ROKOLBA-300933 format. One record per atom (N, C-alpha, C): residue in one letter; x, y negated, z. Coordinates in steps of 0.02 Angstrom, whole numbers, padded with zeros to 5 digits, always signed. Last residue first. Layout:
AXYZ...
end
This chain:
L+05941-06222+07262L+05993-06220+07233L+06056-06189+07279Q+05833-06255+07342Q+05827-06196+07296Q+05886-06180+07263S+05848-06376+07406S+05840-06323+07446S+05842-06253+07411Q+05856-06470+07297Q+05917-06442+07330Q+05911-06381+07376L+05714-06480+07274L+05767-06451+07224L+05837-06419+07266E+05676-06535+07390E+05656-06471+07372E+05697-06435+07320V+05734-06660+07372V+05757-06619+07425V+05736-06546+07426L+05673-06706+07256L+05746-06682+07251L+05774-06644+07311L+05540-06715+07302L+05553-06667+07242L+05631-06649+07243E+05554-06821+07389E+05534-06755+07413E+05546-06712+07361Y+05616-06929+07304Y+05649-06898+07368Y+05623-06834+07387E+05501-06942+07224E+05566-06925+07196E+05602-06892+07258Q+05410-06997+07312Q+05397-06926+07279Q+05461-06908+07247D+05466-07124+07349D+05444-07069+07403D+05448-07004+07371A+05478-07188+07221A+05529-07173+07264A+05526-07119+07324I+05342-07199+07186I+05384-07160+07150I+05451-07138+07190A+05297-07281+07295A+05269-07210+07289A+05308-07175+07241N+05359-07400+07269N+05377-07368+07331N+05353-07286+07331L+05307-07432+07150L+05381-07406+07149L+05395-07373+07215A+05185-07462+07184A+05196-07412+07141A+05263-07383+07142E+05212-07577+07268E+05177-07512+07293E+05189-07449+07249I+05260-07659+07168I+05306-07638+07223I+05279-07571+07259R+05141-07679+07099R+05204-07649+07071R+05247-07624+07121K+05062-07739+07200K+05043-07682+07169K+05097-07641+07141T+05134-07866+07221T+05120-07821+07281T+05111-07745+07247P+05183-07968+07149P+05212-07902+07135P+05195-07851+07178A+05072-08097+07079A+05104-08061+07140A+05122-07989+07122V+05123-08150+06910V+05073-08129+06963V+05110-08102+07029P+05148-08265+06783P+05170-08231+06835P+05119-08210+06890R+05053-08242+06624R+05077-08284+06689R+05097-08239+06736R+05136-08142+06494R+05080-08176+06537R+05104-08210+06596H+05241-08083+06436H+05210-08126+06395H+05142-08157+06434Q+05289-07984+06528Q+05337-08041+06505Q+05301-08097+06471A+05196-07893+06539A+05192-07947+06596A+05241-07996+06573R+05240-07791+06453R+05182-07829+06436R+05187-07896+06479L+05342-07734+06541L+05364-07765+06479L+05301-07809+06449L+05262-07692+06655L+05325-07742+06662L+05346-07779+06600V+05196-07586+06594V+05167-07647+06621V+05201-07705+06631L+05307-07509+06562L+05264-07534+06507L+05229-07595+06533R+05353-07471+06682R+05400-07502+06645R+05363-07539+06584L+05245-07399+06732L+05268-07458+06771L+05319-07498+06723D+05242-07292+06653D+05191-07334+06648D+05207-07398+06680N+05372-07233+06675N+05353-07263+06608N+05295-07313+06611V+05345-07186+06801V+05400-07231+06795V+05391-07269+06723Q+05236-07102+06776Q+05229-07156+06823Q+05279-07204+06808H+05304-07004+06688H+05249-07041+06667H+05232-07100+06712V+05391-06945+06780V+05405-06982+06723V+05361-07021+06692L+05308-06895+06882L+05345-06949+06900L+05373-06986+06836G+05252-06790+06807G+05206-06844+06825G+05246-06912+06849M+05364-06717+06798M+05331-06733+06736M+05283-06797+06754W+05378-06658+06923W+05418-06716+06898W+05390-06749+06837H+05276-06562+06923H+05271-06622+06969H+05316-06670+06950K+05326-06479+06816K+05251-06514+06816K+05254-06567+06861S+05456-06440+06870S+05448-06481+06823S+05385-06516+06809L+05464-06348+06979L+05456-06422+06996L+05446-06474+06934P+05437-06176+07033P+05442-06230+06975P+05424-06303+06997R+05524-06091+07130R+05466-06125+07137R+05473-06183+07086I+05649-06044+07098I+05593-05997+07104I+05530-06027+07103L+05776-06081+06983L+05719-06109+07032L+05670-06060+07038I+05835-06005+06893I+05866-06030+06946I+05830-06053+07010Q+05785-05955+06782Q+05756-05930+06834Q+05799-05940+06896R+05812-06033+06666R+05855-05975+06683R+05848-05940+06743A+05706-06121+06664A+05708-06066+06608A+05760-06007+06619E+05740-06195+06776E+05678-06140+06772E+05678-06094+06726L+05843-06261+06732L+05843-06221+06783L+05792-06174+06791L+05779-06325+06620L+05830-06277+06601L+05840-06232+06666C+05690-06411+06692C+05661-06355+06636C+05715-06314+06626L+05767-06491+06767L+05730-06446+06796L+05708-06394+06748R+05838-06561+06654R+05880-06521+06706R+05836-06466+06742G+05729-06631+06606G+05764-06583+06557G+05802-06538+06601L+05707-06709+06719L+05648-06667+06693L+05683-06609+06646M+05820-06792+06717M+05812-06745+06778M+05760-06695+06745C+05800-06874+06602C+05859-06821+06607C+05844-06770+06661K+05693-06940+06638K+05680-06892+06591K+05736-06844+06585K+05742-07011+06738K+05690-06966+06760K+05679-06913+06713H+05835-07086+06662H+05859-07052+06721H+05810-06999+06747E+05746-07169+06581E+05789-07116+06556E+05818-07063+06601W+05690-07251+06680W+05644-07199+06641W+05688-07149+06612L+05799-07321+06723L+05767-07281+06770L+05717-07228+06739I+05827-07387+06594I+05877-07328+06624I+05841-07282+06673R+05716-07465+06588R+05721-07411+06534R+05780-07360+06567W+05742-07553+06692W+05682-07504+06691W+05682-07454+06641I+05856-07621+06648I+05858-07573+06709I+05799-07519+06721I+05804-07682+06527I+05859-07625+06520I+05860-07584+06589P+05733-07791+06561P+05703-07731+06539P+05746-07671+06537T+05722-07916+06664T+05774-07875+06633T+05754-07809+06620F+05653-08073+06703F+05648-08000+06694F+05699-07970+06653I+05663-08205+06698I+05710-08180+06749I+05704-08090+06747T+05557-08257+06617T+05631-08256+06598T+05677-08214+06645P+05440-08244+06676P+05465-08193+06638P+05531-08194+06613G+05429-08281+06855G+05434-08301+06784G+05461-08249+06742C+05419-08236+06986C+05424-08302+06972C+05418-08328+06901G+05423-08099+06980G+05351-08126+06992G+05351-08203+06985S+05548-08066+06979S+05524-08067+06917S+05448-08099+06915V+05577-08054+07119V+05601-08120+07078V+05564-08118+07009E+05512-07935+07150E+05485-07992+07179E+05516-08050+07144L+05580-07849+07064L+05504-07860+07049L+05487-07921+07094H+05707-07848+07119H+05694-07880+07050H+05626-07881+07034E+05680-07788+07242E+05698-07860+07238E+05690-07896+07175K+05648-07667+07194K+05605-07700+07221K+05609-07779+07233L+05780-07636+07149L+05726-07634+07100L+05666-07672+07135I+05854-07625+07264I+05857-07686+07220I+05809-07681+07170K+05795-07515+07313K+05792-07573+07359K+05805-07637+07308Y+05824-07414+07225Y+05749-07435+07232Y+05745-07503+07273I+05949-07377+07246I+05936-07427+07191I+05857-07457+07182G+05964-07277+07337G+05971-07347+07363G+05954-07397+07312I+05982-07166+07279I+05913-07180+07298I+05906-07250+07314G+06135-07215+07205G+06080-07168+07216G+06015-07199+07232W+06201-07367+07266W+06215-07306+07239W+06143-07269+07247T+06277-07531+07245T+06220-07497+07263T+06210-07431+07233G+06430-07611+07296G+06372-07589+07251G+06314-07544+07285G+06588-07548+07366G+06525-07593+07364G+06471-07565+07310L+06729-07527+07263L+06690-07527+07322L+06625-07566+07318R+06796-07420+07142R+06763-07487+07152R+06708-07489+07206P+06935-07315+07171P+06859-07328+07170P+06837-07400+07180R+07059-07285+07047R+07035-07323+07111R+06958-07333+07112A+07053-07114+06993A+07046-07192+06984A+07023-07232+07038L+07109-06996+07036L+07109-07016+06965L+07095-07087+06949S+07097-07002+07173S+07155-06985+07152S+07157-06993+07061R+06963-07042+07196R+07006-07099+07201R+07078-07063+07175Y+06840-06970+07186Y+06886-06968+07126Y+06944-07021+07136R+06750-06998+07277R+06774-06930+07272R+06832-06929+07220E+06706-07123+07267E+06758-07111+07316E+06780-07042+07312A+06609-07120+07168A+06679-07143+07152A+06739-07126+07195T+06493-07116+07231T+06525-07057+07204T+06592-07068+07185N+06438-07179+07378N+06478-07205+07315N+06513-07137+07294H+06262-07123+07424H+06345-07129+07428H+06378-07150+07366A+06138-07104+07452A+06165-07166+07425A+06231-07178+07428L+06091-06967+07480L+06121-07013+07528L+06144-07086+07516L+06058-06937+07360L+06001-06942+07410L+06026-06977+07466Y+06175-06939+07281Y+06109-06981+07254Y+06071-06988+07320D+06252-06864+07344D+06275-06922+07335D+06212-06966+07320D+06181-06739+07326D+06200-06759+07384D+06211-06840+07392L+06179-06722+07188L+06113-06733+07217L+06127-06762+07291Q+06313-06697+07168Q+06289-06759+07146Q+06218-06774+07174E+06319-06567+07224E+06363-06621+07248E+06346-06694+07229N+06230-06498+07142N+06220-06507+07213N+06259-06564+07242I+06306-06508+07018I+06235-06533+07022I+06224-06545+07095S+06418-06431+07048S+06418-06499+07026S+06356-06535+07039S+06364-06308+07084S+06405-06342+07129S+06408-06420+07117I+06317-06260+06954I+06269-06275+07017I+06299-06322+07065D+06347-06290+06805D+06394-06293+06860D+06342-06308+06916L+06334-06211+06644L+06301-06242+06703L+06336-06240+06762L+06450-06224+06509L+06422-06189+06570L+06391-06234+06626T+06470-06226+06339T+06469-06270+06405T+06437-06221+06446T+06593-06188+06196T+06526-06179+06245T+06532-06216+06305Q+06649-06221+06026Q+06655-06223+06097Q+06582-06202+06141E+06613-06238+05899E+06640-06175+05914E+06641-06166+05998G+06591-06370+05873G+06536-06332+05879G+06553-06257+05901L+06659-06511+05903L+06690-06442+05914L+06628-06395+05921Y+06654-06660+05818Y+06609-06603+05854Y+06647-06534+05845K+06751-06796+05853K+06741-06747+05807K+06708-06688+05849Y+06773-06964+05850Y+06737-06919+05884Y+06727-06852+05824L+06875-07105+05875L+06851-07061+05827L+06824-07003+05876F+06868-07284+05897F+06848-07224+05924F+06840-07170+05882V+06963-07430+05893V+06925-07377+05855V+06923-07315+05895R+06960-07602+05937R+06975-07535+05954R+06943-07484+05909P+07021-07766+05949P+06979-07715+05924P+06997-07646+05930R+07001-07746+06139R+06978-07745+06070R+07030-07789+06029D+07047-07760+06275D+07060-07691+06235D+07038-07688+06169Q+06990-07877+06317Q+07071-07867+06315Q+07091-07807+06280M+06858-07862+06302M+06897-07902+06250M+06973-07884+06255A+06834-07808+06433A+06815-07769+06366A+06866-07805+06310A+06863-07912+06524A+06896-07850+06522A+06895-07813+06460A+06762-08015+06480A+06830-08025+06485A+06874-07963+06478F+06633-07938+06492F+06655-07962+06429F+06734-07973+06421W+06568-07891+06603W+06616-07849+06570W+06653-07878+06516P+06463-07992+06623P+06525-07977+06672P+06582-07943+06645P+06414-08066+06464P+06413-08012+06527P+06470-08016+06569M+06406-08247+06429M+06437-08173+06413M+06429-08135+06484Q+06344-08376+06355Q+06342-08332+06412Q+06358-08261+06394Q+06451-08498+06270Q+06397-08441+06260Q+06401-08398+06334D+06505-08624+06239D+06476-08612+06307D+06426-08550+06304N+06571-08643+06127N+06497-08646+06120N+06465-08634+06195H+06705-08636+06157H+06678-08693+06127H+06602-08702+06135L+06711-08490+06205L+06719-08556+06252L+06696-08616+06226V+06670-08437+06084V+06643-08413+06131V+06653-08467+06187Q+06777-08484+05994Q+06710-08504+05982Q+06663-08490+06040Q+06895-08424+06058Q+06891-08493+06048Q+06815-08514+06043L+06861-08292+06029L+06865-08311+06093L+06862-08391+06101Y+06880-08292+05887Y+06811-08271+05916Y+06819-08298+05998M+07008-08319+05870M+06960-08364+05839M+06896-08355+05881E+07067-08207+05917E+07075-08275+05950E+07026-08318+05933K+07014-08101+05841K+06999-08111+05900K+07009-08179+05942N+06927-08116+05685N+06991-08135+05724N+06981-08143+05801W+06850-08004+05576W+06841-08049+05627W+06916-08055+05666S+06815-07907+05471S+06863-07964+05462S+06856-08023+05520L+06705-07819+05478L+06769-07808+05513L+06828-07870+05508A+06604-07886+05404A+06605-07878+05484A+06665-07866+05511K+06655-07860+05282K+06652-07927+05309K+06651-07934+05374Q+06638-07723+05274Q+06717-07752+05261Q+06707-07823+05289V+06507-07714+05293V+06551-07680+05343V+06614-07712+05333I+06468-07775+05165I+06447-07806+05227I+06488-07773+05293A+06527-07678+05073A+06536-07759+05078A+06516-07794+05137F+06463-07562+05096F+06529-07566+05099F+06547-07641+05111S+06293-07580+05182S+06349-07575+05117S+06414-07590+05141L+06220-07469+05274L+06247-07534+05275L+06297-07532+05220P+06075-07373+05326P+06128-07389+05279P+06152-07455+05273E+06050-07325+05496E+06033-07353+05438E+06092-07365+05389T+05980-07255+05639T+06036-07251+05591T+06013-07277+05524T+05945-07331+05804T+05933-07300+05739T+05989-07296+05700Y+05859-07386+05940Y+05920-07353+05926Y+05907-07316+05863Y+05785-07548+05949Y+05772-07478+05942Y+05845-07443+05914G+05778-07687+05947G+05811-07652+06000G+05801-07571+06001K+05732-07746+05833K+05682-07737+05895K+05712-07699+05953E+05837-07740+05752E+05811-07801+05774E+05760-07798+05827D+05916-07590+05806D+05893-07632+05754D+05865-07698+05787Y+06075-07524+05864Y+06005-07552+05876Y+05985-07594+05826G+06158-07397+05773G+06155-07448+05831G+06086-07471+05844S+06249-07320+05643S+06204-07313+05700S+06211-07374+05745V+06260-07308+05471V+06281-07339+05530V+06226-07337+05579S+06328-07239+05331S+06281-07224+05378S+06294-07253+05441F+06375-07353+05199F+06388-07314+05251F+06324-07291+05288V+06365-07368+05007V+06350-07381+05088V+06377-07334+05138Q+06364-07349+04878Q+06414-07406+04905Q+06386-07419+04976E+06297-07266+04807E+06255-07322+04826E+06303-07365+04867I+06414-07179+04779I+06364-07203+04730I+06327-07266+04745D+06472-07157+04898D+06512-07196+04855D+06464-07223+04796D+06415-07155+05061D+06394-07132+04991D+06431-07184+04946Y+06450-07078+05219Y+06457-07133+05161Y+06422-07101+05103G+06437-07074+05401G+06436-07044+05343G+06439-07103+05282S+06426-07122+05531S+06425-07052+05531S+06429-07023+05452I+06495-07245+05634I+06477-07232+05564I+06481-07157+05550L+06433-07353+05755L+06451-07289+05744L+06439-07266+05664V+06489-07513+05820V+06441-07470+05782V+06468-07405+05773E+06515-07636+05957E+06535-07569+05917E+06473-07542+05881H+06533-07817+05944H+06511-07744+05974H+06527-07692+05928I+06538-07975+05957I+06572-07923+05942I+06557-07859+05968F+06455-08110+05879F+06461-08066+05933F+06493-07995+05915H+06407-08271+05835H+06466-08220+05838H+06458-08172+05879S+06250-08320+05781S+06309-08330+05830S+06346-08262+05821C+06171-08315+05662C+06154-08357+05713C+06217-08373+05756Q+06184-08213+05561Q+06199-08281+05540Q+06174-08329+05596Y+06124-08109+05681Y+06136-08113+05602Y+06130-08194+05595H+06091-08071+05804H+06137-08113+05800H+06157-08141+05728P+05998-07959+05801P+05980-08031+05827P+06029-08085+05825K+06001-07878+05641K+06025-07891+05714K+06007-07951+05741N+05972-07870+05505N+05936-07827+05554N+05963-07828+05624P+06142-07884+05451P+06068-07893+05441P+06025-07851+05491L+06295-07940+05513L+06253-07881+05508L+06180-07900+05497D+06375-08047+05548D+06373-08031+05469D+06326-07960+05461Y+06377-08046+05679Y+06351-08118+05641Y+06338-08097+05566F+06428-07947+05732F+06351-07946+05731F+06332-08003+05682D+06581-07886+05694D+06544-07950+05711D+06473-07944+05688V+06639-07738+05767V+06617-07772+05708V+06590-07838+05740D+06730-07588+05804D+06709-07659+05831D+06700-07704+05777I+06681-07421+05768I+06729-07473+05753I+06692-07540+05786Q+06700-07248+05767Q+06659-07299+05799Q+06708-07367+05790V+06662-07113+05657V+06709-07169+05675V+06668-07222+05709Y+06674-06938+05660Y+06634-06995+05676Y+06671-07055+05692Y+06767-06829+05559Y+06767-06880+05614Y+06708-06930+05613G+06784-06741+05453G+06737-06719+05505G+06737-06769+05564Q+06859-06790+05352Q+06898-06740+05405Q+06852-06715+05457E+06777-06885+05297E+06792-06819+05255E+06823-06769+05306I+06791-06978+05396I+06731-06941+05393I+06734-06874+05352R+06924-07019+05364R+06910-06994+05423R+06846-06947+05426D+06905-07079+05233D+06947-07025+05241D+06935-06981+05309K+06824-07181+05271K+06794-07126+05218K+06834-07068+05233I+06922-07263+05339I+06847-07231+05380I+06817-07177+05332W+07013-07295+05237W+07029-07252+05303W+06971-07219+05334R+06933-07381+05166R+06949-07313+05130R+06972-07268+05190I+06916-07481+05251I+06861-07449+05227I+06872-07381+05200F+07047-07525+05252F+07015-07488+05316F+06955-07453+05298E+07070-07577+05141E+07110-07521+05153E+07071-07493+05212V+06993-07698+05161V+06983-07655+05113V+07006-07577+05115A+07051-07758+05274A+06984-07722+05282A+06964-07683+05226S+07218-07735+05310S+07166-07745+05266S+07108-07719+05283P+07294-07686+05414P+07266-07752+05431P+07219-07771+05373T+07297-07521+05467T+07305-07556+05409T+07257-07627+05428L+07328-07496+05644L+07307-07464+05577L+07309-07526+05532T+07352-07553+05761T+07403-07518+05731T+07387-07482+05668D+07236-07637+05787D+07295-07665+05753D+07350-07623+05736R+07155-07540+05855R+07141-07559+05775R+07198-07598+05750D+07215-07407+05945D+07208-07486+05941D+07204-07506+05871I+07101-07278+05969I+07158-07304+05934I+07150-07381+05932S+07053-07122+06046S+07046-07197+06053S+07110-07225+06024Q+06954-06972+06019Q+07025-07019+06017Q+07017-07095+06021V+06902-06830+06070V+06882-06902+06066V+06953-06931+06058D+06805-06688+06020D+06878-06716+06021D+06867-06793+06020L+06676-06610+06112L+06698-06670+06083L+06779-06676+06078L+06644-06503+06198L+06620-06494+06128L+06646-06574+06085P+06688-06530+06329P+06722-06475+06283P+06696-06471+06203C+06711-06687+06386C+06652-06639+06362C+06693-06597+06316A+06796-06785+06438A+06797-06723+06467A+06748-06669+06431Q+06768-06890+06364Q+06829-06859+06338Q+06828-06789+06379Y+06667-06990+06382Y+06646-06912+06359Y+06702-06873+06338Y+06764-07125+06333Y+06697-07096+06357Y+06685-07024+06335L+06922-07160+06372L+06883-07128+06322L+06821-07093+06354H+06972-07328+06423H+06968-07250+06439H+06919-07226+06378C+06962-07452+06377C+07011-07416+06346C+07017-07338+06368I+06863-07536+06417I+06843-07482+06371I+06904-07446+06342E+06821-07594+06577E+06868-07585+06530E+06846-07537+06480H+06746-07598+06691H+06718-07620+06631H+06764-07618+06566Q+06708-07449+06799Q+06752-07500+06769Q+06726-07534+06700T+06631-07359+06837T+06612-07423+06865T+06655-07466+06836S+06667-07239+06771S+06616-07270+06748S+06597-07334+06778F+06783-07157+06791F+06789-07229+06764F+06735-07268+06754P+06739-07037+06828P+06772-07072+06877P+06791-07141+06855H+06575-07024+06750H+06641-06998+06763H+06679-07046+06804T+06452-07055+06762T+06462-06995+06731T+06527-06976+06736Y+06313-07143+06819Y+06384-07133+06854Y+06398-07066+06816F+06218-07266+06739F+06227-07192+06757F+06302-07187+06771K+06171-07422+06795K+06210-07380+06749K+06212-07307+06776L+06090-07588+06793L+06095-07514+06818L+06125-07473+06766E+06193-07734+06782E+06130-07695+06768E+06142-07624+06792E+06249-07867+06893E+06265-07812+06839E+06197-07771+06833G+06242-07941+07020G+06255-07974+06950G+06255-07927+06886P+06314-07807+07108P+06284-07878+07110P+06298-07912+07050F+06306-07644+07029F+06342-07698+07069F+06316-07769+07063S+06232-07488+07037S+06230-07556+07015S+06267-07605+07062F+06208-07313+06983F+06237-07368+07031F+06225-07435+06997L+06160-07140+06990L+06153-07212+06970L+06182-07256+07022Q+06187-06962+06950Q+06201-07036+06997Q+06187-07090+06957I+06166-06883+06841I+06119-06880+06905I+06129-06945+06944H+06259-06849+06749H+06200-06894+06731H+06152-06885+06776S+06307-06676+06753S+06314-06746+06775S+06257-06787+06758N+06255-06563+06704N+06303-06553+06764N+06319-06616+06789Y+06188-06583+06594Y+06146-06583+06652Y+06194-06570+06723F+06288-06570+06494F+06260-06639+06515F+06222-06642+06578W+06324-06445+06499W+06378-06487+06520W+06341-06556+06541P+06195-06395+06452P+06227-06368+06523P+06277-06425+06546L+06196-06460+06321L+06146-06477+06376L+06173-06457+06446Y+06259-06426+06213Y+06286-06476+06259Y+06255-06481+06321R+06178-06350+06128R+06228-06315+06167R+06273-06361+06224N+06083-06396+06055N+06070-06396+06118N+06138-06367+06158E+06153-06509+05913E+06132-06443+05937E+06111-06454+06027Q+06154-06646+05909Q+06140-06612+05842Q+06125-06536+05849A+06194-06703+06025A+06130-06687+06020A+06108-06649+05953L+06325-06763+05997L+06314-06691+06040L+06250-06662+06031I+06297-06879+05938I+06332-06817+05897I+06326-06756+05934S+06217-06939+06034S+06194-06919+05972S+06226-06869+05933L+06322-06960+06132L+06269-06909+06144L+06224-06896+06083P+06411-07050+06073P+06429-06982+06080P+06376-06930+06096Y+06306-07164+06067Y+06355-07129+06015Y+06377-07059+06022A+06255-07185+06194A+06213-07159+06138A+06250-07138+06091H+06344-07228+06282H+06306-07164+06288H+06287-07132+06234F+06382-07348+06225F+06434-07298+06246F+06409-07232+06265L+06256-07416+06213L+06279-07379+06158L+06337-07330+06182Y+06129-07385+06327Y+06189-07410+06313Y+06226-07368+06265S+06002-07326+06314S+05997-07390+06336S+06065-07425+06327S+05991-07195+06267S+06000-07236+06218S+06005-07313+06239I+05999-07026+06313I+06010-07092+06337I+06027-07131+06282P+05982-06917+06227P+05941-06921+06290P+05950-06996+06322P+05984-06950+06045P+06021-06946+06116P+05976-06958+06165H+05951-06840+05919H+05925-06898+05964H+05958-06894+06026G+06088-06810+05814G+06027-06793+05842G+06002-06854+05878L+06174-06796+05656L+06162-06836+05714L+06096-06805+05752P+06301-06742+05534P+06235-06735+05571P+06229-06775+05641L+06383-06839+05407L+06385-06795+05474L+06324-06796+05512K+06389-06852+05246K+06347-06872+05295K+06353-06816+05355K+06479-06899+05091K+06470-06851+05152K+06429-06887+05211M+06541-06922+04942M+06487-06927+04983M+06484-06877+05044
end
């Protein structure tokens, strides 16, 4: 029996953020590293809003290692097919890795997982994070979204995990084509690299430092709506186009206008990302103030911005179940948020 510690991730809208961040959040020592980035936002046509955190952020492939640059994490990516083909032996392999202090991220079929929207309805391959096991209860501690979409960690039996691991890539792709399932833009590229196993080990003896130059650089890109990927073309070919930084308010306003036509067009995750982005900046401001880097405090003003974004998000969520209304007031609220954010970030830059 062993259970590795987890904390509450500051970003949970996407699991590729939530998993490593929940490991890092067991202590606060990761925060300087975290606040050095997670400033820029981007979106491409037909895709959702995302954080730009590293040179590969705009790519759909999962072969790169998320958070590999964090000094507090040892991250390893392994082709599942190079390990044992037996699901029974793989269960033992997972437990051995946990004993060595590794968190294990695996690709499973959500068709076999209770408390998931796809349970016994449709096949859907996605990743879960295993942070512990109990041989007496015959369960793993598994993190992911529950049936309501909340990020949580729950016990899941060895038998269910073993069954969920026993999916065949070729058969799965045939089922997707046969059923004409609607898949996100990243699906084809991501499936080329699956099944895959990610191992994370927390390196608690390491430290992280605040990098004001990095923060300033990303604030520049955010306020000027520049493509940050252009800075790292020597590491990864930048994906051109898209909407960046403060420019995302334009596509959010367009989203509000379209959402007024009916609830089926509404996309909740982009508003949650916007809210999480504001919460991350609030934490960054609090840290800068605690270290007396900011002479004129900004966190109280920014706290009001966080509440405004969340209020708008909740209004939009509730509106899904009501008759469509003209989005005029909501667009006015969004414009006010954008204007206030710009003023506060310009003031932040003047103090750094």
